[in-house]
C-alpha positions in Angstrom: 1.5 12.1 24.7 -2.0 13.6 23.9 -5.1 11.2 25.1 -8.2 12.4 24.4 -11.6 10.6 26.2 -14.1 12.5 23.9 -14.3 11.0 20.4 -13.7 13.3 18.0 -16.0 13.6 14.8 -17.9 11.1 13.6 -17.1 8.0 15.2 -16.4 4.8 12.7 -17.1 1.0 13.7 -13.7 -0.8 12.5 -14.9 -3.8 14.7 -17.9 -4.3 16.1 -16.9 -7.6 18.1 -19.2 -7.4 21.5 -20.4 -10.4 23.1 -21.9 -11.5 25.9 -20.9 -13.1 29.1 -24.3 -13.7 30.4 -26.5 -13.2 27.8 -29.7 -15.5 26.7 -29.9 -17.2 23.2 -31.0 -15.0 20.5 -34.7 -15.3 20.3 -35.4 -15.6 23.9 -37.3 -12.4 24.3 -34.4 -11.7 27.0 -32.8 -7.8 26.4 -29.8 -7.5 24.0 -26.5 -7.3 25.8 -24.2 -4.0 26.4 -22.0 -3.8 22.7 -18.2 -3.3 23.6 -16.7 -2.7 20.9 -12.6 -1.5 19.7 -12.9 1.5 17.8 -8.9 2.1 17.5 -8.2 -0.8 15.5 -9.0 -4.6 15.7 -9.6 -6.0 19.2 -7.1 -8.8 18.2 -4.6 -6.5 17.1 -4.2 -3.7 19.9 -0.6 -2.2 20.0 1.3 -0.2 22.8 -1.0 -1.5 25.5 -4.1 0.9 25.4 -7.0 0.6 23.3 -10.2 2.8 22.6 -13.5 1.2 22.9 -17.2 2.3 22.8 -19.9 0.8 25.0 -23.5 1.4 23.4 -26.9 0.1 25.1 -29.2 -1.8 23.2 -32.4 -0.9 21.4 -35.4 0.3 23.5 -32.8 0.9 26.5 -33.5 4.1 28.0 -30.1 5.9 29.2 -29.4 7.5 32.6 -25.9 10.0 32.0 -26.0 9.9 35.7 -24.7 6.2 35.9 -21.7 5.2 34.1 -20.9 1.3 32.9 -18.9 -0.3 35.2 -15.5 -0.8 33.2 -13.2 -4.1 34.2 -9.5 -5.7 33.1 -10.0 -9.2 33.3 -12.0 -8.7 36.0 -10.0 -5.4 38.0 -12.5 -2.4 37.8 -11.0 0.4 36.1 -13.1 3.5 37.2 -12.9 6.8 34.9 -12.2 5.2 31.7 -15.7 5.8 30.0 -17.4 9.1 29.9 -20.3 10.3 27.6 -19.9 10.7 23.9 -19.4 14.3 22.8 -22.0 13.8 20.0 -24.7 13.4 23.0 -25.7 10.2 22.0 -27.6 9.2 25.4 -26.8 5.7 24.6 -23.2 5.6 24.2 -19.6 6.0 26.1 -16.4 5.9 24.9 -12.9 5.7 26.7 -9.2 4.8 26.1 -8.1 1.3 28.2 -4.7 1.8 29.3 -2.3 -0.1 30.5 -2.9 -3.4 28.8 -0.6 -6.0 29.0 1.2 -7.8 26.8 -1.0 -10.8 25.2 -4.7 -11.6 25.6 -7.0 -9.7 27.9 -11.0 -9.7 28.5 -12.8 -6.3 29.1 -16.1 -6.3 30.6 -18.6 -3.8 31.2 -21.8 -3.7 33.1 -24.6 -1.4 33.6 -28.2 -1.8 35.2 -27.9 -5.1 35.3 -26.8 -5.7 31.2 -23.4 -6.6 30.5 -21.2 -6.9 27.7 -17.4 -8.2 26.9 -14.4 -7.9 24.9 -11.3 -10.1 24.3 -8.5 -7.9 23.1 -4.8 -8.8 22.1 -1.9 -6.2 22.9 1.5 -6.4 20.8 4.4 -3.8 22.2 4.3 -0.8 20.2 7.6 -2.1 18.8 5.5 -5.0 16.9 5.6 -7.0 15.5 1.8 -7.8 15.4 1.0 -9.6 12.5 4.2 -9.2 10.0 6.0 -12.3 11.4 9.1 -12.6 13.8 11.0 -9.3 13.2 13.6 -9.0 10.5 17.3 -9.2 11.4 19.6 -7.9 11.5 18.1 -4.4 11.8 20.0 -1.1 11.8 18.4 2.2 13.5 18.4 5.5 11.0 17.2 7.8 13.7 20.5 9.8 13.6 20.6 10.0 10.0 17.0 11.3 10.2 18.1 13.9 12.5 16.2 12.8 15.9 19.3 11.6 17.9 20.9 8.0 18.8 17.8 5.5 19.7 17.1 4.4 23.4 17.0 0.7 22.8 17.6 -1.9 20.6 14.4 -1.6 19.1 15.4 1.8 17.4 13.3 3.8 19.9 13.0 7.3 20.3 11.6 9.7 23.1 8.4 11.0 21.6 8.5 14.8 20.7 6.3 17.2 19.2 7.3 19.9 16.8 5.7 23.0 15.4 5.5 24.8 11.8 4.2 28.1 10.7 3.7 28.6 7.1 4.8 32.3 5.9 3.5 34.1 3.2 6.2 33.2 1.0 4.9 29.7 1.3 7.5 28.2 3.4 7.4 26.0 6.6 9.1 28.0 9.3 9.6 26.4 13.1 8.2 27.7 15.8 7.9 27.2 19.3 4.7 27.8 21.4 5.4 30.4 23.8 7.5 32.7 21.6 5.5 36.3 20.0 3.7 35.1 17.3 5.8 35.5 13.9 4.6 38.6 12.0 4.2 36.7 8.6 2.1 33.7 9.4 -0.2 32.9 6.5 -3.8 31.8 6.9 -5.9 29.3 5.7 -9.9 28.9 5.0 -11.4 26.5 6.9 -15.2 25.4 8.0 -14.5 27.5 11.1 -13.2 30.2 9.1 -10.0 31.6 8.5 -7.4 30.0 11.1 -3.5 30.8 11.0 -1.3 28.3 8.9 0.4 26.3 12.0 1.0 23.0 12.1 1.8 20.2 15.4 3.8 17.2 14.5 4.3 14.5 16.6 7.4 12.3 16.0 7.8 8.8 17.8 8.5 5.4 16.8 6.1 2.7 15.9 6.6 -1.0 14.8 10.5 -0.2 14.8 9.8 2.3 11.8 9.6 6.0 12.5 6.1 7.9 12.3 5.4 11.2 12.1 1.7 12.7 12.6 1.1 16.3 11.6 -2.1 17.7 12.3 -3.7 21.6 11.8 -3.1 23.7 15.3 -3.6 27.4 15.1 -3.6 27.2 18.6 -0.3 27.0 19.5 0.0 30.7 18.9 -2.1 31.4 22.2 1.1 30.6 23.8 3.1 27.5 25.6 0.2 26.0 28.1 -2.4 26.2 25.1 -0.1 24.5 22.5 0.9 21.7 25.1 -2.2 20.9 26.3 -4.5 18.2 24.7 -5.0 19.4 21.1 -8.1 20.9 20.4 -9.7 19.2 17.2 -12.9 21.5 17.1 -10.9 24.9 17.3 -8.2 23.4 14.8 -10.0 23.4 11.4 -9.1 19.6 11.2 -11.7 18.6 8.4 -11.7 15.1 10.4 -10.4 13.0 7.3 -6.9 11.4 7.9 -4.4 11.3 4.8 -2.1 8.4 5.1 1.3 8.5 2.8 2.9 5.5 1.4 6.2 6.3 -0.5 7.8 4.9 -3.5 10.2 2.3 -4.8 10.6 -1.7 -3.8 13.8 -2.2 -1.5 15.1 -4.9 0.6 17.1 -3.0 3.2 17.4 -4.2 6.7 17.0 -0.8 8.4 14.6 1.5 9.9 14.6 3.1 6.8 14.1 6.9 5.8 11.0 8.5 3.9 11.9 8.4 -0.1 12.2 12.2 -0.9 12.9 13.9 2.8 14.6 17.4 1.6 16.6 17.4 5.1 17.2 16.0 8.5 14.9 16.7 10.8 12.2 18.5 8.5 8.7 16.3 8.8 7.6 14.7 5.4 3.8 15.0 6.6 4.5 19.0 6.5 2.2 18.9 3.0 1.1 22.8 2.7 -1.7 21.6 0.3 -3.3 18.6 2.5 -3.0 20.5 6.1 -4.2 23.8 4.7 -7.2 22.1 3.2 -7.8 20.5 6.7 -6.4 17.2 6.8 -4.3 15.6 9.5 -1.6 13.9 7.8 0.3 10.5 8.9 3.4 8.5 7.4 6.0 5.8 9.0 9.5 5.0 7.6 8.3 1.3 7.3 5.3 2.8 4.8 8.1 3.8 2.0 8.4 0.4 0.0 12.4 1.9 -0.6 13.1 0.4 2.5 10.8 -3.2 2.8 9.4 -3.8 -0.5 7.1 -5.9 1.9 3.1 -4.7 1.6 2.5 -6.7 5.1 5.0 -4.9 7.3 3.7 -1.1 5.9 0.0 -3.0 6.6 1.1 -3.6 10.6 3.2 0.3 10.3 -0.3 1.8 9.1 -2.7 0.0 11.3 -0.4 0.7 14.0 0.3 4.4 13.6 -3.1 5.2 12.8 -4.3 3.4 16.1 -2.1 6.0 17.8 -3.5 9.0 15.7 -7.1 7.6 17.0 -6.5 7.4 20.7 -4.6 10.7 20.7 -6.4 12.7 18.3 -9.8 11.4 17.8 -11.4 8.9 15.0 -11.1 10.4 11.9 -14.3 10.3 9.6 -12.1 8.5 6.7 -8.6 7.4 6.4 -7.5 8.2 3.1 -4.1 6.6 0.9 -1.9 8.8 -0.8 0.9 7.7 -3.1 2.7 6.5 -6.3 4.4 3.7 -7.6 5.4 1.5 -4.5 3.2 3.2 -2.5 0.4 2.1 -5.3 1.4 -0.8 -4.4 0.8 -0.7 -1.0 -2.5 0.9 -1.1 -3.7 -2.0 -3.5 -3.0 -4.6 -1.3 -3.7 -3.1 2.1 -7.1 -2.2 1.0 -7.2 -6.1 -0.6 -5.5 -7.8 2.5 -6.3 -5.6 4.9 -9.7 -4.3 5.0 -10.7 -1.3 7.1 -6.8 0.8 7.3 -7.9 2.4 4.2 -11.1 4.1 3.2 -10.4 5.3 -0.2 -7.0 6.1 -1.8 -5.2 8.7 -4.1 -2.7 6.8 -6.8 -0.1 8.0 -8.7 1.7 5.6 -11.1 -0.1 3.1 -10.5 1.2 -0.6 -9.9 -0.7 -3.7 -8.8 1.7 -5.7 -6.8 5.5 -6.6 -6.9 4.7 -10.6 -7.8 3.4 -9.3 -11.3 6.0 -7.1 -12.0 8.6 -9.4 -11.2 9.3 -11.4 -14.3 9.2 -8.4 -16.5 11.6 -6.6 -14.7 14.1 -10.0 -14.2 13.4 -10.8 -18.0 15.0 -7.2 -18.8 18.4 -8.2 -17.1 18.3 -11.5 -19.3 17.5 -9.9 -22.3 20.7 -7.0 -22.0 22.7 -9.8 -21.0 21.7 -11.7 -24.5 21.8 -8.4 -26.3 25.5 -8.2 -24.9 26.0 -11.3 -27.4 27.3 -11.2 -30.7 23.8 -12.5 -32.3 22.3 -10.3 -29.7 23.9 -7.0 -30.5 22.8 -7.2 -34.1 19.2 -6.5 -33.3 18.5 -3.1 -33.8 16.8 -0.8 -31.5 13.5 -1.2 -32.8 13.7 -5.2 -32.8 14.8 -4.7 -29.1 11.8 -2.7 -28.3 9.4 -5.1 -29.8 11.1 -8.0 -28.1 11.1 -5.8 -24.9 7.5 -4.7 -25.3 8.0 -1.0 -24.0 7.3 1.8 -25.9 11.2 2.4 -26.0 14.5 -0.1 -25.8 15.3 2.2 -22.8 12.8 1.0 -20.4 14.5 -2.3 -19.7 17.8 -0.4 -18.9 15.9 1.9 -16.4 14.4 -1.6 -15.0 17.6 -3.2 -14.7 19.5 0.2 -13.1 16.5 1.0 -10.5 15.4 -2.6 -9.3 17.2 -5.4 -10.8 19.3 -5.9 -8.0 16.5 -7.2 -6.0 17.7 -10.8 -7.4 21.4 -9.8 -6.0 21.6 -11.1 -2.6 24.5 -9.1 -2.0 23.1 -5.6 -2.8 20.7 -3.4 -1.3 20.9 -4.7 2.6 22.1 -1.2 3.8 23.6 -2.8 6.5 27.9 -2.9 7.2 29.6 -5.6 4.6 30.4 -7.9 7.7 26.9 -8.7 8.3 26.1 -8.8 4.3 26.1 -12.4 2.4 28.9 -13.6 0.6 29.0 -17.4 -0.4 32.1 -17.6 0.2 33.0 -15.4 3.1 29.8 -15.1 5.0 26.8 -17.9 3.5 24.8 -17.1 7.0 25.2 -13.8 6.3 21.7 -11.4 5.5 20.7 -11.5 1.8 19.6 -8.5 0.2 17.2 -10.4 -2.3 13.2 -9.2 -2.3 12.2 -13.0 -1.0 14.9 -13.4 1.4 14.2 -9.5 3.3 10.7 -10.7 3.4 11.2 -14.3 4.5 7.9 -14.3 6.7 6.0 -14.2 3.3 8.0 -16.5 0.9 8.9 -19.1 3.5 12.1 -21.2 3.6 13.2 -23.6 1.1 14.3 -26.4 2.5 16.8 -27.8 0.0 18.9 -24.2 0.2 17.8 -23.0 3.6 17.5 -19.7 2.0 13.7 -18.0 1.1 11.7 -19.6 -1.9 11.7 -17.7 -4.9 8.8 -18.0 -7.3 10.8 -16.9 -10.6 10.0 -18.6 -13.3 11.0 -18.3 -17.3 10.0 -22.0 -18.1 7.9 -22.0 -21.6 8.5 -18.2 -22.6 8.6 -17.4 -26.1 10.3 -14.3 -26.3 9.8 -12.0 -29.1 6.8 -13.8 -29.9 4.7 -10.7 -30.9 7.7 -9.6 -32.4 7.6 -12.6 -34.9 4.2 -12.4 -35.6 4.4 -8.7 -36.5 7.4 -9.7 -38.7 10.0 -7.2 -36.8 12.5 -10.5 -36.2 12.7 -13.4 -38.2 12.8 -17.1 -37.4 16.1 -17.1 -36.8 16.6 -14.3 -34.6 13.8 -15.4 -33.0 15.1 -19.3 -32.1 18.8 -17.6 -31.3 16.8 -15.2 -28.7 15.3 -17.6 -26.9 18.4 -20.0 -27.1 20.5 -17.5 -25.8 18.3 -16.2 -22.9 18.7 -18.4 -19.5 17.9 -17.7 -15.8 19.1 -16.7 -12.5 20.7 -19.1 -10.3 19.6 -18.6 -6.5 22.7 -15.9 -6.2 20.8 -13.5 -9.0 24.3 -14.7 -11.3 22.6 -15.3 -14.9 22.9 -19.2 -16.2 22.2 -21.1 -19.0 18.6 -22.7 -19.1 15.1 -21.3 -18.0 13.9 -21.5 -14.2 11.0 -23.1 -12.8 8.6 -21.9 -10.5 7.7 -24.1 -7.8 3.7 -24.5 -8.3 3.2 -24.9 -4.4 5.5 -21.2 -3.9 3.1 -19.5 -6.6 -0.2 -20.9 -5.3 1.0 -19.6 -1.7 1.5 -16.5 -2.9 -2.0 -16.0 -4.4 -3.8 -17.6 -1.4 -2.2 -15.1 1.3 -2.7 -12.0 -1.4 0.7 -11.1 -2.9 -1.2 -10.7 -6.5 -3.6 -8.0 -6.6 -7.2 -10.0 -7.0 -9.9 -7.5 -6.3 -10.4 -9.4 -3.3 -11.1 -7.6 0.6 -11.8 -4.0 0.0 -9.9 -3.6 -3.0 -13.0 -3.1 -5.3 -15.8 -1.4 -2.3 -13.5 1.8 -1.4 -13.3 4.7 -3.7 -9.7 4.9 -6.0 -8.7 7.6 -8.4 -5.9 6.4 -10.3 -3.8 9.5 -12.0 -1.4 7.8 -14.6 1.4 10.4 -16.2 2.3 9.4 -19.3 6.1 8.6 -19.7 6.2 6.0 -21.7 8.3 7.2 -25.1 10.9 8.6 -22.5 11.4 5.2 -20.9 9.8 5.4 -17.7 9.1 2.3 -16.1 6.0 3.5 -14.6 4.2 2.7 -17.9 0.5 3.4 -18.8 -0.8 -0.5 -18.9 -0.7 -1.5 -15.4 -3.7 0.5 -14.4 -5.6 -1.1 -16.7 -4.5 -4.6 -16.2 -6.0 -3.6 -12.3 -9.6 -2.3 -14.0 -9.5 -6.0 -16.0 -8.4 -8.3 -12.7 -10.9 -6.4 -10.8 -13.9 -6.6 -13.6 -12.6 -10.5 -13.7 -13.4 -10.8 -10.2 -16.6 -9.0 -9.8 -18.0 -10.0 -13.4 -18.7 -6.7 -14.2 -17.7 -3.1 -14.3 -14.5 -2.1 -11.4 -17.3 0.9 -10.3 -15.2 2.3 -7.5 -12.0 2.9 -9.5 -11.6 6.3 -11.8 -8.6 6.3 -14.0 -7.2 9.5 -15.1 -4.7 9.8 -17.9 -2.2 13.2 -18.0 1.2 14.1 -19.8 4.1 14.4 -18.3 7.7 13.1 -18.8 9.8 10.6 -16.7 8.7 10.7 -13.6 11.6 8.6 -11.9 13.3 10.6 -9.5 10.6 13.1 -8.9 8.0 12.8 -6.8 6.3 9.7 -8.3 2.9 10.4 -7.8 2.6 13.1 -11.4 1.4 17.1 -10.7 0.8 17.6 -7.2 -2.1 19.3 -8.8 -3.4 16.5 -10.1 -3.1 14.8 -6.5 -4.9 17.4 -4.7 -7.9 17.2 -7.3 -7.8 13.6 -7.1 -8.4 14.1 -3.5 -11.0 16.4 -3.8 -12.8 14.1 -6.0 -12.7 11.4 -3.5 -13.8 13.7 -0.5 -16.8 14.1 -2.5 -16.9 10.4 -3.2 -16.9 9.7 0.6 -19.0 12.7 1.5 -21.4 10.9 -1.3 -21.5 7.5 0.3 -21.8 8.9 3.8 -25.0 10.1 2.9 -26.0 7.0 0.9 -26.1 4.9 4.0 -23.9 1.7 4.7 -23.7 -0.9 2.2 -22.9 -4.5 3.5 -23.2 -7.3 0.5 -20.9 -6.4 -2.3 -23.6 -6.2 -4.7 -25.1 -2.9 -2.7 -21.7 -1.8 -2.1 -21.1 -1.7 -6.1 -24.4 0.1 -6.8 -23.8 2.3 -3.8 -20.0 3.3 -5.3 -21.9 3.4 -8.8 -24.6 5.8 -7.7 -22.5 7.9 -5.9 -19.7 8.6 -8.2 -19.5 12.2 -8.8 -18.4 13.9 -12.3 -15.6 14.9 -10.7 -14.6 11.4 -10.4 -15.2 10.1 -13.8 -12.6 8.6 -15.8 -10.6 11.2 -17.8 -8.2 11.7 -19.8 -6.2 15.3 -20.7 -4.7 15.2 -24.3 -1.1 16.5 -25.2 -3.2 20.0 -26.3 -4.4 20.1 -23.1 -7.7 19.1 -24.0 -10.0 17.0 -21.2 -12.3 14.1 -21.9 -14.2 12.5 -19.4 -16.8 9.7 -19.3 -17.0 5.8 -19.4 -16.1 5.6 -22.9 -13.0 7.5 -23.0 -10.2 4.7 -22.9 -12.4 2.7 -25.6 -10.4 1.5 -28.7 -9.8 4.3 -31.1 -10.6 7.5 -29.0 -8.2 10.2 -29.3 -7.3 9.1 -25.8 -6.0 5.7 -26.9 -4.3 7.1 -29.6 -2.6 9.5 -28.0 -1.4 7.4 -25.2 -1.3 3.7 -26.6 -0.9 1.0 -24.1 2.6 -0.8 -24.8 3.6 -3.8 -22.5 6.7 -5.5 -21.1 8.4 -8.7 -22.1 6.1 -10.8 -20.9 3.3 -9.2 -22.8 5.8 -9.4 -26.0 5.7 -13.1 -25.1 2.1 -13.2 -25.5 1.2 -12.7 -21.7 -2.7 -11.0 -21.6 -3.2 -7.5 -19.9 -4.8 -9.4 -16.9 -2.6 -12.3 -16.4 -2.1 -13.0 -12.4 0.3 -16.3 -12.8 4.2 -16.1 -13.0 4.5 -19.3 -14.3 2.1 -20.2 -17.6 0.6 -23.5 -18.5 2.4 -25.0 -21.4 1.1 -26.5 -24.8 3.1 -28.0 -27.8 5.5 -25.8 -29.7 3.6 -27.0 -33.0 0.4 -25.1 -31.3 2.1 -21.5 -31.9 0.8 -19.8 -35.2 4.3 -19.4 -36.1 5.2 -22.2 -37.7 5.3 -20.8 -41.3 8.0 -18.2 -40.6 10.2 -21.2 -39.2 12.5 -23.9 -40.3 12.6 -27.2 -40.1 15.8 -26.6 -38.1 14.6 -23.9 -36.0 11.6 -26.1 -34.6 13.8 -28.8 -33.5 16.4 -26.1 -31.7 13.4 -24.6 -30.3 12.3 -27.9 -29.0 15.5 -28.0 -27.7 14.9 -24.9 -25.6 11.4 -25.9 -24.8 11.1 -29.9 -24.1 7.8 -29.5 -22.4 6.4 -27.2 -24.6 5.8 -23.3 -24.5 3.3 -21.1 -22.8 -0.6 -21.4 -23.4 -1.8 -18.1 -22.2 -5.3 -18.8 -22.8 -5.4 -21.1 -19.5 -5.1 -19.2 -16.3 -1.4 -20.4 -15.3 0.3 -22.2 -12.6 -0.3 -21.6 -9.1 -3.5 -19.2 -9.6 -5.7 -19.1 -6.8 -8.3 -16.7 -4.8 -6.9 -14.9 -1.9 -7.9 -17.0 1.0 -8.9 -14.6 4.1 -8.5 -11.4 5.3 -6.1 -10.1 8.2 -3.9 -13.1 7.7 -1.4 -13.0 10.7 2.5 -14.7 10.1 3.3 -14.5 13.6 
């Protein structure tokens, strides 16, 4: 493993957690203590037994470069750890403190009569760190990934490095340092000039997932000795930024997983020519593919631990930019909200806010499709079904059902041998493959069933409400529809009657951040969201989701979400594609975000929310303006591009889902509504007295009142929550 003591690039202070063992109270006139900080991770969430630290002298204290601070761990001196920082700051030293024991340790430093200390807690590189007890059972996939059999029960592999070069035809080819330099190596332009397009990829296991880290490495062509030694960031062409990739989907497996769209076993998913040729380093982990685990806390943990390794092995990135779409969008939004500091910006495709907000509409589709197979339901035509479903076409519900409805079924999606999977009769203690059971640490256990708590609710939901208001269906069709739509039992089977979500369970999920609201860094980091319009094709990545995100942010802020840029482009169905739209749009968004970050750097740090929002607005470049590409290719930009009646809103109308078609507002947060008397609805003139009586039987406690916030709404309680 490469370890560098000199920090490359601009040092980003992730946690300024220095404290002093012998300091006098502030204001006493005593010299302030040394500041001892963790640079590679938060001090309480160190992994793998090592941490990059920085020691900094207080203002006004002169430095003697010939006198190094003395660093100790739990009272034992560690000579040779600290070295002067490469930027020639005469008042700072840094270095990697290795061989930390699992659990808490105290790191102390002494210099010239000054001292400082830092409490750190190290966790095994196999995890878990803050995601709670490790998922069991758990299947390894290293052999399927072409990495050989695991070496232990945590699915670990022996870390390795591989090299590839980009040939003049644009293909990555394996290369072994020490071999003659290929004659068909392409070159890329970097800040240090043209360099050969060669990448070094480190492959290792972190948090039980497989991590890949690719960096530009033109020096590999110099020979085996140079390549196998410490990576030379200064001559590599690295632009000092890290792109962290998040894969899409929403899966419930009990496995180590794989990248969502890996082309062939053994090919690093971080070998992205357009990113590496721009000078970016690229990293990911299989646990950052949502199709493996639809668990944003596990994703945050894997990203934090993988980034920590990157910092310790390659240097502190100037910025870490998230990249990915669909389920990858959910991960980025929620990581910024709940675990701020991991990402400095995001480039998002096919934007979705969070799994909890989407679950009601997805499960509604299964219930509605079941009703459409009944005699009354089958009499509804495509236009009526579309109006009830709320989408741009009635095919969208079919797409949702075929791709993600299985998350309510405890017998499908575990990716385990059959004898380990739940069966209500044969294996009642087997692994359950539902969204909530596969992420039980987040949902908690229902003592009544012994299974994970499930927050599904459709009590009071008047399906087809907007359709009857629009005159697309009549009173009898609305009444029969709501009589015929049931709910799911705990094993995912459709049953008569509606389900009632527990208010406490829903509030817990809101307080712990499973619903995107705008807390943490969500509104404090630059985000460019690229929305490829595929609504008329039945694409589940419908356009209205990003506007739900924007409305939530604006409600949270009480004003404009100045850090969110929304781009809309024409396109087809993204299911089965890269889930991020055209890569050229991704690259354009990345360039805009990079320009925005550079401007923020120049503006200086902004600590308060008000100052940060002002800085985001002031430094936002024209390249990151709201943008809409019309079907004919005309490009519109500016703050009013999405106003009602504009060419963009006309070309790309917002649709919805079954809950939106039942009256739920665009920025709704709650999965369970407050109730009101049926008579309060404005459809009384469309119903007969008999139909009203029948609907009262369906809704004995009333119907949804979406003018109220909803049951279980609560602000996010804290950042960096641990489930251990």
